N, C-alpha and C positions, 0 to 999 in steps of 0.2 A: 457862259457859252453853252448851248445845247444844240442837239441835232433833231430836226423834224424830218421824219421819214414816212413816205407813202409807198406801199408795195402791194403786189398781188402774190398770193401763196396758194399752192395746190399740192395735194398728196393724198393717196388712198388712206394714209394713216393719220390725217388731221381729223379733228372732231367733226362729226356729221357727214363725213365723206360718203359712207354707205347710203345715208339718207338722200344726199344729193344724187347719187347714182340711181336710186329707186325713183326719185321725183325730180326730173331734170328742170322743171319749171319752178322749183322751190326757191323762195327768196328769204333771206335771214338778215335781221338787223339786231345787233347786240345792243341792249339797253344798259346793262351794268353787269359786273362780274366781281366775285369775291371768293376767298378761299380760307377756310379754317384749316384744311389740309391742302397744302400747295400741290399735291399730286392728284387731287380730285376737286378742282375748282368748280364753283357753281356759277352758272350764267343765266341771266334773264334775257330771253331773246324773243323778238317778234318774228313769227314764222307765217309767211303768206303762201297758202296752198288752197286750191279749189276744193279738195276732198280731204276733210279733217280725219275721217276714219282711215283713209289710206295713209295719211301722214303719220298717224299714231301707230299704225301697224309697222310702218318703216322705222319709226323711232324705237319701237319695242324690239325690232330685229337688229338694230344698229349696235355692233359690239363696242363702238366708241362712247356710247351713252349708257351710264349705269342706272340712271333714273330720270324720269321726266314727269312734270305735272303741269297741266294747263291752268293758268292763273286767271286769265281774262281774255276778252276779245270777241270777235264775230266777223261776219261778212268776208270769210276767207283769210282773215288776219288775226292771229292769236298770240298771246303772250304766254310763253312757256318757261318754267324753271327747269334747267337742264344740269345734271351733274355728270361729268365725263367719267369714264371708267378708268381704272388704274392701269389697265393693259390695252393693247391694240390701238394706242393713240399716242401721237407725239406729245411729250410733256413740255409744251411751249411755255405755259404759264410760269412754272418755277424758273425757267431760264431767263425770261425777260424781266421778271421781278428781281432776280439775282443780279442782272446787268444794270439795274437802276432804271429800267424802261417804264414808260407810262402809256397805257393804251388809250388813244383818243377816240377813234372810230373803228368799227369793224362791221362789214357787211359781206354776206355770202350770196352768190348767184352763179349759175352755170358751173357749179362744182369748184368755184374759186372764191377765195377770201380776199376782199379789198380792205387793207389795213392802213391806218394812220397811227403813228406812234411818236413818242419823244424820248430821246436818250440823252444822257449827260454829255456824250461826246462820240466821235466816230469810232473810237476804240471799243466802247461798250456796245455800240450797235454791231460792230464787226464781229464781236464774240457771239452775239445772238444770231447774226446772219450765218456764221460758220456752223453754229449748232444746227440750224434748220437745214442747211445744205447737207451736213453729215447725216441727218436723219432722213434724207431722201426727199426733202420738200423742194419743189420748184419755186424759186423766188424771182420775181420780176420787179425790179426797182422802178418806181414812177417819179419819185422826187426825193432829193436830199437837200436840206437847207440848214446851214449853221446859223444860229441866231443868238444875239445877245442884246442888251438894252439899246446900244447904239445902232446896231444893224437893223433892229426891228423898227426903230424910229425912222430909219432911212428907207423903209419900205419893204424889208424882207418879210416872208410869210410869218404871220402871228396867229391867225385863226385857221382852224380847219375849214374845209369847204362846207361841212354841215353847220358849223357854228356861224360862219358868215351868212349862210342861207337863212338860218333862224333869226339872227339879229337883223338882217335886212328886211325880212318879212315883218318882224315885230315893229320895226321903225315905220315901215310903209303903212301898217294898219293902225298906228297910233298907240302902241302898247306903252311907249315911254312918255306919252303926253300926260298932263295933269289937268283934269282927271283922265284916266285911261279911256281910250276909244275902242278897245278890244280886250280880250282876255286870253289866257293860255289855251283854253279849250278851242277857240277859233283858230289859233296858230297851229295847234296840234292837228286839227282837222285838215288844214291846208297842207301840212307836211306829211300827213298820214302816219303820225307817231303818237305816243302817249303824252298826256299832260306832263308826267314826270320827266320824260325824255326831253321835251321842249324846255322845261325849267332848268334841267341840268346843262343843256347846250347854252342857254342864255347866261346862266351863272358862270360857266367856265369861259365862255367867250368874253364876258365883261371882265372877268378876273384877268384874262390874258391882255386885254386892252389896257387895263390899269397898270399891269406889270410893265407893259411896253412903253406907255406914254405918260404915266404919272409917277411911278416909283423909280427912283434913281438906282 
């Protein structure tokens, strides 16, 4: 049994909040995240902003960001490596890892984060939820779904919305045909994300489908 959770979160103390304030039209899509030091996790994010110079000035002034580097991108959409600061920011990463959570999707716009996660059970998510509330984070739940092998086979949520979108598009374009009728680059272009992000969504989506419908 596990718990699939979708929620919105907002707070002046969440990472990038000052940058959102400075750039109301900014859109952020997390590609991946890791941490050698759980108090200073590193995130690779796609940032969409019409004015890159203004964006980087806002990032440089953002107390929740210790360091940032532009990795790739163009046309108003760039991949950045961001390391959050040790202070002035809610330490959410350490808390959801300690609770056994798994981050599935994370996007930011209009100063709010739209998050999809998976937790071992309601109690573990409850601890994480209580931590966020205690830190002054506004949390608005969008979906709670308990799933196990039997319930997923019966039709309960298995895929995230992003995974379902990527798998559906890949199927429509003939990605799974032999020989293939399209490639990752075309799918990435349609979804406006990187090849790596598409590959990860397809792999994770397929892994979930196998867990739900093949593995007992």
